[in-house]
N, C-alpha and C positions, 0 to 999 in steps of 0.2 A: 220703822220702815217709812212712815209718813214724813218724818224729819229728813231721812236720807233722800227721799224723792224731792222734797222741797229744796234741799241743798243742790241736788243734781240739776234741778230745773233752772237754778240761777246760772249754771254753766252753759246753758244753751246760747249760741252766738247772738241770737236776736235779743235775748234778755241781757246778756253780759255786755254786749257792745252797743246795739242800737238804743235800747232803753236807757242805758247809762248815759249815752251821749245826749239823749233828749233831756234827761234830768239835769245834766251839766249846762246845756243851753238854756234851760229854764231859769238858771241862777244868774244869767248875764245881767249886767247893770242896766236897769230900765232907763228910758229917756226921761228928761225933765218934763214937767207938766206942759211946757211950751212945745214939746215935741222934738226939741233939739237933743242930740246925744250928749251925755255927760263925758267930759274928758277924764280919762283915767291915766294918770301920769306913771303908775307903777310899771306897766310894760316897758315904757321908754327907759326907765331907770334900770330895771333888772336886765333887760336885753343889752344895754350899753355896758353896764358893769360886767355882765357875763362875758361879753366879747373881749373886754380888757383882761379878765381873768384867764380866759382860754388862750389869749395871746401871750400873757406872761408865762403860763405853764408850758406852752410850746417852745418858747425861746430860752427859758431859764430852768424849767422843771425836769430836765432829763440828765442822765449821768454825764453826758458830754460837757454840759455846763459846769457840773460839779468838778469834773476832772480838770477842766480849764481853769477854774477858780483855784484849785489846789496848786496847779502848775504855776499860776501867776503869783500866788502867795509864797510858795516855796522859792521861786526865783527872784522875786522883786520885793519881798517883805522885809529885807534887812533895814532899809531906810525907815520904814514905819516902826520896826522893832526898836531901832535906835532912839527914835523920837519918844516912844512910849517909855523906854528905859530911862531916858534923860528926865522924863517927867516924874520918875519915881514909881511908876506903876509896874514895870516889868521887874520881877524878882526871881531869884532862884535859877537863873539861867534860862528861863522859859522865853521863847520867842515865837512870834506868829509864823515865821518862816520854818522854824524847826518843827512846830506842830503840824503845819501843812505837809511837810516832807515825811513826818512819821505816819500820817494818814495815807500818803501815796504809797508807802512801803508796807502798810499794815496788811496782814494776811486776810483780814475781813473787809478789804476795800470794796469788793464787789457787793457785800451786804450794805455797806455805807452808801453805795450808789442808790440803793433802793430806799434807804432811810431818807435820803435827799428827795428822791422821786415821790415817795408817799407823803413826806412833809409838805412838798409843794402842792400836792393834790388837796390835802387838808386845808392849806392856806387859800388856794384858788377856788376850790369848790365849796368850801364851808365858811372860813373866817371872813373873807372879803364880802360874800353875800350877807353874812350875819351883820357885819358892820354897816352895810348899806341899808339893811332893814331897820336897824336901830336908828340910823339917821333919819329914816322916813317915819319913825314913830310906830312901826309895825310890831306885832307880837310874833316872836320867833316860833312859838308853838303852833301858830295858825298856818305855818308853811310846811305841814306834813309831819310834824313830830309827835302827833297824838297817837296813842295806841288804840283809841276807840274804833270799833268796827272791824278789827282784824279777825276775830273769831268767826264771823259770819262767812268768811271766804276761806277758811282753813281747808275744806275739801279741794278747792281750786288750787291752792298753794301746793298741796301734796301731789295732785295730779300733774301740775305743771313741772314739778321737780322730777317726777318719775319719767315723764315724756322726755325731758331734757337729758336726764341721766342715761336713758337708753341711747339717745343720739350721741352723747359723749363717749359711751363705750364703743359705739360703731366707728366714730371718727378717730378714736384713739389709735387705731391701727394704721392711720395715715402718717407717713413720715413727716409731712408738713406740720401736723398737729403735735406729734410727740417730740419733734425737734424745737417747737416753739414754746411749749409749756414744760415746767413752770418758768416764769421769767428769771427767777433767781436760780441759776443752774447748780449751785451748791446746796440746794434744799435737800438733796438725797444724802448729804454727808453726815448729818446728825439730826436727831429729833429737835434739838434746841434751835438749830437754824431753820428747820422746816416750820416750827411753831412761830419763830420770830418773823419769818417771811409772811406767813399767813395772817399774822396780826397786822403787819404793815398793809397787806393786801385788803384786809377787812376795813381798816381805817380809810383807805382810799375809796372803797365801795360805799361806805356810809356817806362820805363827803360827796361822791358822785351822785348818789341817789338824792341827797338833799338838793344839790344844784339843779338837776334836770327835773326830778319829779316833785320837788318841794318848792324851791325858790322860783324857777321859771314858770312852772305850771300854775301854781296858786296865784302868782302875780298877774298872769295873763288870762286866767279863767273868766273873770267878769267881763272883759272886753272881747275876747275871742271865743268864749264858750268851749265846746269840744274841739274847735280848731286849734286850741292851744296845744293839744296832744300832738297833732301832726306837725305843728311848727317846731316843737321840741324834738321830734324824731329826726329831723334833718341833721342838726349838729350832733345829735347823739350817735347817729350812724357814722358821721364823718370822723369822730374820735376813734372809731374802730379801724380806720384805714391803716394799712400796714400789717394787720392781723390776717389770718387765713380768710379768704374771700367769703366762704360760707358763713363764718362768724359775723362778718360785716353785714351781710344780707340778713342774717338772723337777728341782728340788732334792730332792724326796722320793725320786725314782728314783735320782738321783746319790748321795744319802746312803746308801741301802741298798747300792748297788753298791760305793761306795768304803769303806763300813764293813765289808762282807764281805771285801773285798780287804785292808783294814788288819789285820783279825784273822787272816786266813788267812796272810798274808805276815809278820805281826808288824811291819809297817812302814807309815809314812805317806807315804813318798816317791813311791809310784805316784800317789796322789791329788794330791800337790803338783805333780808334773810335768804331769799331765793338766790340772789346774786352770790352771796358768800358760800352757800351750800353748793351751788354749781361750780364756782371757782375752785373750791377745795377738791371737789370730785374730779375736775379737769386736771388739776395738778397731780392728784393721786393716780389717775388713769394714765397720764403721760409718763410718770415715773415707773409705773408697773411695766410699761412697754419698753422702757429704755434702761435707766440706771438702777431701778429698784428702789424700794422705800429705805429710809435710813436704818442702819443696823446698830447704831450706838447712840447714846443719849447726848453726849457732848462732842463738839468738833475736835479734831486732833490739834494739839498745840504746835 
């Protein structure tokens, strides 16, 4: 009982938010003995690299860019294929144009759209930041990939999931919600497609959590203190534009809560697990309200 009370006490808003922010501010980089502030170059690097990553994903990381690429390769790839064939590389009748055309006509083209989408999120949210951290000589583990401290907030994770799950059930009756989720509309066709889609979704969420709650937060913490959380929340809210407006507003609250947790536990894993659990619940709720869950293991050929 004493342990339960202690765990619940940590969930009090004053303790969870204000005391956490004071602790974070106390870790800010102290000034030099001369009294001048030390210049921390990491926020400059990660914010600029992050802006480039977000721009690349916006312009090249959606299905329309993938479809345009296939159209270009299928229509204009003959000259390239000829050059490759003349060099002795193209064999067996394979050509870039024919491969692109086969993808355009493939029954799983819509699934490939999301392979492209998820792959770009892993590239932009995770690989580019990791490369920049390596170039700066930073340890990747120090940017939220530690599992230490997760157990202390297990009651909070469970409570947060239950609260969000109740909200998901309520809003699942909205036509806007059930018409929007899941992104991959053929997820109800088979369990294999449903599982494949959720794996792509989870990879995207891991990369997203690393980018916002690992890469940006931990690089800016020493200079901005708890203000790094609120600086992160602005672009995090903006990537939800186009989704149902209640979700975009909810991203502000979620960003503050998950950002506080990430800096308090020094880990992104809590946000990742909550994100994936909520996302799968949202997809299931939307399917139950519309097309229903899959009734077969494999998709029809």
